[in-house]
DOFIPA-193904 format. One record per residue (C-alpha): x, y, z. Coordinates in steps of 0.02 Angstrom, whole numbers, padded with zeros to 5 digits, always signed. Example, Ala and Ser with C-alpha at 12.3 -4.5 7.8 and 13.67 -1.06 7.14 Angstrom:
! residues 2
+00615-00225+00390
+00684-00053+00357
This chain:
! residues 527
+05409+06613+06104
+05535+06582+06252
+05572+06404+06259
+05578+06344+06442
+05627+06173+06496
+05590+06130+06675
+05718+06090+06799
+05763+05924+06872
+05624+05883+06999
+05707+05756+07110
+05751+05811+07284
+05893+05717+07354
+05910+05734+07532
+06091+05668+07585
+06098+05555+07743
+06282+05571+07784
+06323+05670+07942
+06362+05852+07902
+06542+05907+07907
+06568+06052+08015
+06753+06089+07977
+06831+06249+08011
+06952+06297+07881
+07123+06390+07863
+07141+06527+07985
+06955+06546+08032
+06982+06507+08209
+07084+06661+08233
+06964+06763+08131
+06818+06694+08234
+06902+06741+08402
+06924+06918+08341
+06757+06941+08267
+06669+06858+08419
+06769+06985+08542
+06708+07128+08430
+06541+07079+08415
+06520+07078+08599
+06592+07256+08612
+06468+07334+08482
+06315+07439+08515
+06153+07343+08539
+06073+07393+08381
+06242+07392+08285
+06189+07542+08194
+06327+07658+08121
+06331+07814+08012
+06364+07768+07835
+06435+07890+07710
+06581+07887+07600
+06621+07923+07416
+06639+07765+07315
+06711+07731+07143
+06681+07853+06999
+06593+07710+06915
+06455+07701+07057
+06292+07781+07029
+06251+07770+07212
+06403+07850+07297
+06414+07786+07467
+06485+07636+07558
+06517+07600+07726
+06674+07700+07805
+06795+07604+07893
+06925+07731+07958
+07106+07675+07950
+07217+07833+07944
+07386+07738+07961
+07363+07641+07783
+07508+07658+07662
+07493+07767+07505
+07518+07673+07356
+07659+07750+07261
+07710+07747+07080
+07862+07623+07052
+08014+07682+06953
+07998+07652+06771
+08168+07554+06765
+08114+07435+06904
+07944+07398+06814
+08041+07375+06650
+08175+07248+06730
+08037+07157+06813
+07946+07143+06649
+08110+07079+06560
+08131+06942+06701
+07958+06889+06682
+07957+06865+06493
+08129+06781+06477
+08075+06600+06508
+07931+06621+06393
+08041+06676+06244
+08164+06604+06135
+08350+06686+06147
+08311+06776+05972
+08139+06839+06037
+08209+06893+06211
+08348+07002+06118
+08217+07086+06004
+08121+07122+06156
+08266+07203+06250
+08289+07307+06103
+08096+07364+06111
+08103+07393+06295
+08256+07500+06279
+08177+07608+06149
+08014+07629+06259
+08121+07677+06417
+08207+07810+06308
+08059+07891+06228
+07869+07862+06265
+07903+07779+06426
+07982+07931+06508
+07835+08041+06453
+07716+07918+06512
+07798+07893+06681
+07800+08076+06709
+07608+08089+06687
+07585+07942+06800
+07691+08010+06934
+07591+08172+06933
+07430+08072+06953
+07501+07974+07086
+07557+08113+07192
+07384+08175+07195
+07296+08017+07237
+07308+07890+07385
+07294+07747+07260
+07325+07802+07090
+07286+07615+07026
+07131+07549+07126
+06990+07637+07022
+07086+07609+06860
+07096+07428+06907
+06923+07411+06946
+06871+07485+06775
+07006+07402+06677
+06999+07225+06757
+06811+07211+06791
+06687+07346+06731
+06755+07338+06547
+06775+07158+06535
+06641+07099+06426
+06639+06907+06454
+06507+06842+06560
+06543+06858+06751
+06480+06671+06757
+06633+06563+06747
+06750+06700+06696
+06748+06817+06846
+06638+06756+06992
+06708+06627+07109
+06608+06498+07210
+06645+06473+07405
+06582+06317+07488
+06504+06297+07657
+06522+06130+07743
+06405+05998+07669
+06240+05988+07754
+06113+05843+07804
+05936+05917+07784
+05807+05792+07840
+05664+05880+07773
+05612+06035+07688
+05590+06123+07860
+05769+06089+07904
+05816+06161+07736
+05732+06329+07764
+05784+06335+07949
+05962+06319+07908
+05947+06450+07773
+05860+06569+07893
+05998+06546+08015
+06125+06585+07882
+06034+06742+07828
+06031+06802+08010
+06216+06761+08024
+06250+06858+07886
+06137+07011+07958
+06241+07008+08114
+06406+07017+08018
+06330+07158+07921
+06298+07246+08085
+06482+07222+08132
+06539+07298+07973
+06417+07450+08007
+06484+07468+08186
+06666+07469+08120
+06694+07306+08227
+06791+07210+08099
+06962+07161+08173
+07104+07257+08090
+07244+07130+08054
+07425+07170+08036
+07566+07121+07921
+07724+07155+08021
+07700+07341+08081
+07573+07383+07945
+07381+07376+07956
+07292+07293+07807
+07145+07383+07732
+06976+07336+07784
+06887+07450+07657
+06820+07296+07551
+06711+07241+07697
+06613+07404+07677
+06581+07358+07490
+06501+07198+07488
+06337+07211+07572
+06201+07295+07459
+06307+07303+07318
+06261+07260+07132
+06347+07272+06966
+06244+07359+06824
+06259+07295+06642
+06299+07442+06524
+06358+07442+06345
+06551+07447+06351
+06575+07493+06531
+06468+07414+06688
+06429+07524+06838
+06418+07472+07017
+06290+07532+07147
+06303+07532+07337
+06154+07519+07448
+06233+07493+07618
+06081+07556+07710
+05966+07405+07642
+05864+07313+07765
+05809+07171+07660
+05869+07023+07552
+05793+06945+07389
+05747+06774+07388
+05740+06677+07221
+05643+06523+07212
+05589+06427+07050
+05653+06580+06959
+05531+06701+07064
+05597+06840+07169
+05538+06898+07336
+05592+07044+07445
+05613+06980+07629
+05648+07114+07761
+05781+07053+07883
+05780+07207+07992
+05621+07263+08092
+05574+07449+08102
+05674+07482+08245
+05834+07419+08155
+05849+07245+08242
+05880+07081+08160
+05730+06979+08140
+05733+06816+08225
+05786+06665+08121
+05616+06562+08152
+05525+06709+08079
+05639+06719+07928
+05610+06526+07912
+05431+06545+07916
+05430+06663+07772
+05552+06557+07667
+05435+06412+07702
+05282+06518+07635
+05371+06552+07479
+05415+06369+07449
+05235+06324+07481
+05157+06456+07372
+05265+06437+07215
+05225+06268+07131
+05257+06325+06959
+05433+06381+06878
+05428+06565+06830
+05516+06651+06680
+05711+06643+06721
+05733+06834+06714
+05902+06790+06820
+05977+06692+06675
+06003+06862+06583
+06136+06898+06711
+06236+06744+06661
+06259+06799+06490
+06402+06913+06401
+06394+07088+06481
+06343+07165+06316
+06207+07052+06286
+06151+07071+06464
+06158+07257+06437
+06048+07252+06283
+05919+07146+06367
+05930+07263+06519
+05880+07416+06409
+05721+07306+06347
+05679+07276+06523
+05695+07448+06591
+05577+07510+06449
+05427+07455+06573
+05405+07554+06735
+05364+07396+06833
+05528+07307+06776
+05626+07460+06825
+05555+07444+07005
+05585+07255+07005
+05770+07289+06949
+05794+07422+07076
+05732+07308+07225
+05850+07171+07172
+05989+07274+07152
+05957+07365+07314
+05954+07197+07426
+06088+07164+07553
+06117+07001+07459
+06015+06869+07369
+05973+06693+07427
+05940+06566+07294
+05829+06417+07359
+05877+06292+07225
+05801+06146+07147
+05862+05987+07221
+05980+05889+07105
+06041+05709+07103
+06229+05700+07163
+06321+05559+07078
+06422+05461+07202
+06609+05516+07211
+06565+05683+07118
+06475+05776+07257
+06612+05908+07277
+06621+05929+07087
+06439+05965+07082
+06434+06085+07228
+06579+06192+07144
+06485+06180+06972
+06324+06234+07048
+06396+06394+07136
+06492+06440+06978
+06355+06427+06840
+06204+06346+06928
+06223+06180+06822
+06139+06251+06663
+05964+06326+06606
+05885+06149+06647
+05932+06156+06820
+05968+06317+06921
+06063+06444+06817
+05894+06539+06807
+05879+06539+06998
+06023+06669+07014
+06064+06855+07001
+06250+06862+06956
+06267+07043+06966
+06247+07036+07153
+06412+07037+07265
+06343+06904+07391
+06237+06774+07326
+06188+06634+07463
+06141+06463+07374
+06062+06332+07466
+06011+06159+07393
+05899+06035+07470
+06033+05903+07431
+06133+05980+07564
+06253+06087+07447
+06270+06263+07515
+06394+06404+07477
+06419+06587+07401
+06436+06647+07215
+06504+06817+07230
+06524+06941+07100
+06704+06987+07105
+06709+07177+07045
+06705+07272+07221
+06806+07152+07333
+06926+07006+07336
+06886+06843+07423
+06946+06886+07609
+06784+06974+07659
+06667+06842+07594
+06779+06698+07673
+06789+06782+07835
+06591+06807+07841
+06573+06625+07793
+06691+06571+07935
+06593+06682+08054
+06423+06607+08021
+06478+06434+08008
+06569+06449+08183
+06426+06531+08257
+06303+06412+08207
+06417+06270+08263
+06448+06331+08433
+06270+06393+08474
+06118+06277+08418
+06004+06413+08482
+06095+06549+08362
+05974+06668+08283
+05828+06634+08405
+05845+06802+08497
+05806+06922+08357
+05654+07026+08337
+05484+06962+08307
+05420+07109+08222
+05420+07061+08029
+05312+07101+07881
+05269+06965+07748
+05385+06939+07605
+05331+07029+07459
+05341+06961+07275
+05435+07049+07149
+05334+07070+06991
+05409+07078+06814
+05304+07132+06671
+05272+07019+06526
+05429+06999+06402
+05413+07072+06224
+05485+06976+06077
+05664+07072+06105
+05673+07010+06277
+05618+06828+06238
+05757+06820+06112
+05882+06879+06233
+05818+06742+06369
+05837+06608+06232
+06014+06667+06187
+06068+06676+06369
+05995+06500+06401
+06089+06425+06252
+06259+06527+06303
+06253+06466+06488
+06228+06289+06434
+06374+06309+06322
+06487+06363+06464
+06414+06240+06586
+06456+06100+06461
+06626+06173+06419
+06691+06190+06607
+06765+06040+06676
+06785+06016+06867
+06872+05870+06950
+06914+05887+07138
+07074+05774+07183
+07095+05735+07367
+07279+05702+07383
+07320+05603+07532
+07511+05573+07502
+07572+05721+07612
+07513+05889+07669
+07586+06057+07706
+07671+06005+07870
+07771+05881+07771
+07820+06012+07649
+07875+06147+07783
+07980+06005+07861
+08078+05996+07699
+08106+06187+07715
+07997+06230+07564
+07842+06341+07563
+07672+06249+07524
+07615+06384+07408
+07772+06391+07295
+07777+06199+07308
+07606+06188+07230
+07655+06326+07104
+07804+06226+07036
+07687+06059+07026
+07569+06165+06921
+07711+06225+06811
+07786+06040+06800
+07624+05977+06754
+07600+06110+06614
+07773+06073+06542
+07744+05890+06543
+07590+05918+06436
+07648+06048+06319
+07835+06043+06327
+07845+06240+06364
+07826+06334+06519
+07654+06427+06560
+07630+06605+06581
+07576+06575+06763
+07476+06690+06871
+07453+06700+07054
+07372+06833+07144
+07436+06934+07298
+07344+07057+07402
+07387+07239+07411
+07296+07272+07570
+07449+07348+07651
+07396+07508+07544
+07248+07623+07565
+07123+07547+07442
+07228+07405+07389
+07161+07259+07291
+07276+07140+07208
+07449+07120+07112
+07510+06979+07000
+07647+06857+07051
+07724+06790+06893
+07791+06626+06963
+07862+06568+06796
+08050+06606+06805
+08218+06545+06718
+08236+06441+06887
+08070+06351+06872
+08088+06318+06698
+08259+06229+06734
+08164+06131+06870
+08035+06068+06746
+08171+06016+06613
+08275+05927+06752
+08113+05820+06806
+08092+05774+06620
+08279+05735+06596
+08321+05551+06640
+08499+05590+06653
+08469+05713+06797
+08478+05633+06972
+08351+05662+07109
+08467+05755+07214
+08499+05875+07067
+08313+05892+07042
+08282+05933+07224
+08417+06069+07215
+08334+06145+07063
+08158+06137+07158
+08237+06245+07302
+08308+06374+07179
+08142+06383+07081
């Protein structure tokens, strides 16, 4: 029998005033998106057909036409190998480095030449030879859970819900705002940003709404449902289909959505079987459980409905926030749901966009990383936050034509599925227990001070991380930082290997009492 432990029942409503801070370059993005929205057609509807990844079972996303994007070319083999050797040198002993030089030289003369010719032939036929291979290798064949290992969390400003009505009202307005952003994507109104003279690729914006990862043994799939007109609400592990567009294609007003959310909250007084917790497990475990689920026609229909939603909305059980650890708890709840005893079952981790709202005021996104990087998710978050801040009546003017939310029914689980549920519960609890999260707010100085020293804030932090690792382990880290490739058609990310001979020299100088501060500062600038 499946062992279920009820979640924490306390609902703590924070009394501190909500922070409505707009972060980063959100103001610029807001101005651009606000102007774009004003120009779109009244119904915001656009034609949507475009072949997607070869690993998609529904082969269409939203077309965002950009004919001027750069082609992603194959780099010369010698250049690639030289960069490789530069990358590994600070990580190897002199003897190991010389041995690696010999191996690399031999590879260049023999297999490397043959493989490079094959790659160049492939690259000549494709706009981006890397993108779909990267999707498969970096994501779809990766077998660890998306929970913790893949899916990031993204925080909204902390809220102060005075009561349960304020909780659902806020959630409804966010849903409405996301729907409005979805209309902008459909109408091709997302502003095109340039880097120098070159446009940045916007195609990822068309791959996040209605998108879901599907567990398969060995290699997962992605399904795209850009024409979807509903979201799936998850409360106490129960699933509901909630239409957010009317029959005429207009967004339904936020008060109507709020009434539906309130009905769900009032109706469900008991905790359901947490089928969502299966999505937190390793991909092969989840793929096996998925096969058990789809044996029953009713479950197949339930899964199809969840997968086809524009996004999911997790109305979480309220949790107690420890003083001084509020931010830590918010981030952890977005990454893994805080364990099976709390909200890990109130998720569907395969959905690209998962809105999470807690009565304690914690709000944010969990997003499945496969189809897109963080920029589209961050931009839609900034858009919604700013709209709600500037306009107290935001969401009031939508359609009043709505249908009641429909419960999504799963059939009774069999013994094999019960075992999968128990295993998933145990595994997500292990993940939650193993993940440490401590947020430190550093008040010593900020990026303006760093810039005044003629240093880059990003590289400064990279060096600080390397120094911290070196002080702990007496060796340099194989450090990774991502850089976007959106300057190219279909571009995703590339890796910045920020550990170098110069950064290693800086770390050593910081640990050497015989080195002066002036010499250390010089080493930092070189690094």
